[in-house]
N, C-alpha and C positions, 0 to 999 in steps of 0.2 A: 349675166350679172343681175339684170332686172328680175329674172325668174328666181334666182337664188334668194334675192332680197324679199320677194313676195313669199317664197316658201318659209323663210325665217319668221316673217311677220305673222303668218297664219299657221305656224307649226303645230300649235295646240289643237286647232280645229281639224287640221289634216290628220293628226294622230287619232283623234276621236272618230273622224269619218272612216278611216281605214279599219280601225278596230271594230266599229259598228258594222261595217260591211262584212267583215270576216265573221262576226257573231251572227249576223242575219243568215249568211250562207250556211253556217253550221247548224243553226236552229231549223232552217228550212229542210236541210238534208236529213236531220234527225226527227223531223215533223213535230218539233216542240213549239207549238203556237204561242204559248204563254211567254216563253223566253223571247220569241221573235217580237211579240208585242212590247215587252219590257225594253228590249234593245232599241226598238223604234222610238219609243217615248223618250228614252234617255238621249238618243241622238238628236231628236227634235229640240229637246230642252237645252242641250249643249249648244246647238246652233243659234237658238234665240239669245242665250246668255252671251255668246261670243259677239253677236251682232250688236247687242246693247252695250256691253262693256268694252268692246274692241273698237267702237266708233271713234272718229276724230273730228275736231273742229277744222274748218277751212279758213285760210287767211286771205285777206284782201288789202288793198292799199289804204283803206280807212282804219286799219288796225296797225298800231305801232309796237315794235319790239325793240327794247333798249338792251344793248349788250355792252358790257364793260370789258376792257382789256383786249382791244381789237387790233393792236399794232401788228401782230403776227400770230402764227399757230392756230390754236383752237378758236379764239375770239374772232380773228380775221375770217376763218372758214365758216363759222356759224353766222356771221353777218351776211356773207354772200349767200349762204344756204337759205336763210330766212327771206332774203330778197327774192331768191328763186321760187320760194313757196308762195310769194305774193304779198308779203307784208311790207310796210314802210319801216325801214331799219334806221335806228339812230345808234351810231357806234361811238363808244367812248375810247379814246386813245391817250397814251402817255405823251406822245409827241405829235402835235397837230400838224406839223410840217414834215413829218417823217415819211418814209417810202410807203409804209402800210396805209397811213392816212390818205396820202395822195392817190394810191391805187383804189381805195374805197370810194373816194370822191369821184374818180373817173367812172366808177360803176354806178354812180347816182345815189350812193348811200350818204346819208346825212352824218357828218362827224360833229362831235360836240362843239359848241354848247347845246344843251338840251333845248329843243324848241318844239313843243307839242301843241298843235293848234286845237281849238276847242271842239272842232267837228270830227276829231279823230279819237279812237279808243286805244288806250294803252293796253295792248293784249298781253304782253309779257315783259318782265324784267329778268334778264339773264345775267346773274352776277358771276362773271368769269375772270375778272382781273386777279392776277396772282403773281407772286414773286417766290422763286425757289433758289436758295443759296446752299450749295454743297460745302461741307466742311464740318469737322467734329465740333461739338458744342463749345469746348474750351477755346477753340480757335476763333470762332465767330465774334466779331466786335459787337459792342452794345448797339451801335447804329445799324448793323446788319440785322440783328435780332429784332430791333424796334421797327425797322422798315418792313420786314415780313409780317409782323403783327399788325402794323397800320394798314398795309395793303390787303392782306389776305382776310383779316377779320374785321378790324375797325372800319376800314373803307367800305366793305360790303354792308355793314350795319348802317353806316352813315347815309349812303345813297338810298338804301331801302327806306330808312326813316324819313328822309326828305321827300320821297315820292309816295309816302303812305296816303296822303289825301287823294291822289290820282288812283292809287291801287285800290283803295276802298270804293271810290266812285265807279270804277270800271270792272271791279272784280278781277283784277289783273293776276295772272299766274306768276309766281316767283320761282325761278329756276336757279338753284345754287350749285355752281360747279365745284365739286369736291375732289377728293383723291383717295386712292387705296391706302395712302399713308395715314388717313384719318382713323381707320380701323386697325391697321397693322403698321405702326410706326417703324421706320427703318433707320439704321445707323447712317450718319452723314447728313441727314436732313431732320435732325431732332426738332429744331425750331419750326421748320415748315410743317412737320407732322403735327406738332402741337397746335398750330393755327388751324389746320384742316380738321383736327378733332374738335376744336372749339367751334368751328363754323358748322360742323355736323350737329353738335349739341344745340346750337342756336336755331338751326333750321328745324330740328325736331320739335323744339319748344314752340316756335312761332307757327308751325304747321297746325298744332292743336289750338293755339290762340286764335288764328285767323280763319279756321275752318268754319266757324259759326257765322262768319260774314260772307261766306261763299268764295273765299280766296284759297286757292290751292298753292301749297309750297312743296316743291319737288327737288330732290337732290340728284344731280347727274354726275356720274363718275366715268370720265371718258377713256381712262387707260393711259398708256404711255405714247407720247408723240413728240418727245423732246427734240429729236433730230429734225423735225419739220417746223420748229418754231425758234424764236430767239430768246427763250426763257433762260438759257444758259450762256448767252452771248457775252455777258459781262463777267463771267466766272473768273477769268484770269486776273482782272483788276481786283476782284473780291479776295482772291487768294493773296494778292500783294498786300492788301489792307490787313488781312489776318496776320501775315508774317510781320508786318510793320508794327502791329500792336502787341505782339508777343513779348513777354519778358525774356531776358537772356537765359534764365533757367529753363523756360518752356522751349526755346529754340534749341537748346542743347539736348533736352530730353527727347524731342521729336525728330530732330536732325533729318536723316535720310528718309524717314517715314513720311514726313510732310512733303518732301520733294517728290517722292514716288507717288504720293496721293495727287499732287498737282499735275504731274505728268499723265496720270491715269485719265484725268478729265480733259486733257487737251483736245482730243478728237471731238468731244461734245461741245466745246466752247467755241462755236463759230457762228458768224452772222449769216443768215440766209435771207434771200429775197422772199418777202411774204407771198405765200401761195396756199391754196386750199389743202387741207390734210387729205391724204389719199384713202385712208381706211373708210370704206362705205358704211361699215357697221356703226361708226360713230354718228353719222347722220341719221341712220335708222333709229337708233336709240334716242337721239336728241329729238327727233320728230315726235316720238312717243311722249317724251317728257314735256314737250311744248304743246302738243295738240290732242292727246288722248282725252276723251270726255270724262273718263273715270281714271285718272292717273294713279300709278303706283307711287309709293313714297320715295322709292329709290330706283333709278335706272342705271345699270352698269354695262359698260362695254369692256370686256376683259377676255384675253386669250385663255386657252385651256391651261396654260402654265401658271398663270396668276390664280385661277380658280383652284388648281391642284395645291399650290403652295399655301394659299390662304385657308383652305380647308384643313390642311395639316397643322397650320399655326393654331387653329382654334381647338383642335382635339388632342394635341400633344402636351406633355409637361413643359414647363418653361425652359428647362435646361436643354431639351431637344429642340424646342422652338427657336432658341437662340442660335443653335447650330444650323438649323434650317434657314434662318434669316441671313446668316453669313454666307451660306451657299447660294441663296437667292440673289443677294446684292453683289457679291464677288468683288469687294473692294480690296485694295492692296493689303497684304498681310503685315501684321506687326511682328518685328523680329526682336524677341526679348534679349536683353544683354545686361550684364552687371555694370552698375554705375558706381564706381569707387570714389571718384572725386566729388567734392562739394559743388553744388550749383553756385554760379556767380550771381549775386543779386544785382539787379539793374537799379542803380540809384536814381535813374531818371523817372522810374515808376513809383507811384505812391505805395506805401505798405498796404498789404492786403486788408489788415484789420481796420486801417484808417478808411479805406474805400468802403468796407462793409458798414462802418459806423455812419459814414456820410449817407449811404443808401438808406439805411434804417431811419435816419433822421428825416430824410425827405419823405419816406413812406409814412411816418407818424404825422408829419405836417399835412400830408394829403388826406389822411384819415380824419 
C-alpha cells in the first residue's frame, strides 16, 4: 500500500524517467549523440522542476490546523490525519458532547471553542462542515433549504471572515472542501448542489484576492464516502418533515413515487460510529492540498467512473447529458399516469400567490 501511494505521488516523474531512459537507450543504439544530449537535458530539467514544485511543508505541534465539521466522516478522519502528520488540531463539532467529539478528545485533539495561543501559528483552516439533504426541490421545506445554505455557504464564509486577522498574520492556507455536485449538479440534491457551486465561486474569487498577501486558497473534492459518515443519518426525519409540509394536491400527485423514493434511501440513512474513512487516496490528495509548497487550485479524489461520467457530461448535448445523469444517479423512476380528478386544495395552507406576495414584500424591505 505504501509503495502504491509513493508511485501515485511520483507518477509524473516516474513516467518522465522511464521515457527518458528508453530514449537514451535508443539514441545510444543509433549513435545519435545530439538526441541523447537533448534527452539528458530534458530529464535533468524535469527532475529539477519536480523537486521544486513537488516539495511539501512539514507540520509540527507549533502549527495549528482548524477543521470544521468533525463529528464524523471526512472531518473526523482529517482531524486524526492532521494530528498524525504532527500538527496541533482544533476540531469544530456540532455536538460538543457527541460520540465523535468525545473520541477526538480522547485522542488529544482540541474540540471547540477556538483557543489559539500567541506562540502558535495557524497553519491551515479546513472548511469541511456541510449538510446534505436528499429530496426533490419541491419537497424540501424552507427550513431545510435555509439550513443547507447557512451551513454549507454562509457558515464557511463567517468562520473564514472571523479568522482573517490570524490568516493574514500567519499566511494561513484555506482549504475549502467542495463536491462534484458543484460542477455537475445532480437531481435529488438541487439545494446542496447550489450551495457547493456557490462555495466554489467564492473560493475562486478569494483565491485571487488573497494571493497577493501570500495566502493560498485550495479547493478539495474528496469524492463519495456517505456510508462512512453520518451526513445522511437524519434523512428519515427530513423525509417526514417534507411529507408533513406537502399540500394535499402534492401528496396526491407524488403518492407512491415519494414512498419509493424514501424507501430507496433507507439503507443510507443510518448512524455509524465515527471512524476514519478507509480510502487512502483521500488522505494522499488532502496532504497535497494542505502541504504542497506550490499547491494546485483544485485537488480531486475521484474513481474512474466519476471521471468517465463527468467527461461525458461536459462534451455531450444537454438532452444526452440529462439521460447520462439519470443513469449515473439511478434514483427511483417516475411512473406517468393520467390524473383525471381535481386536486383537493388544502385549506390549512396559505394560497400560493399570497405566500409569493409575502416573500416579495420581505425581499423589497431587505433591499
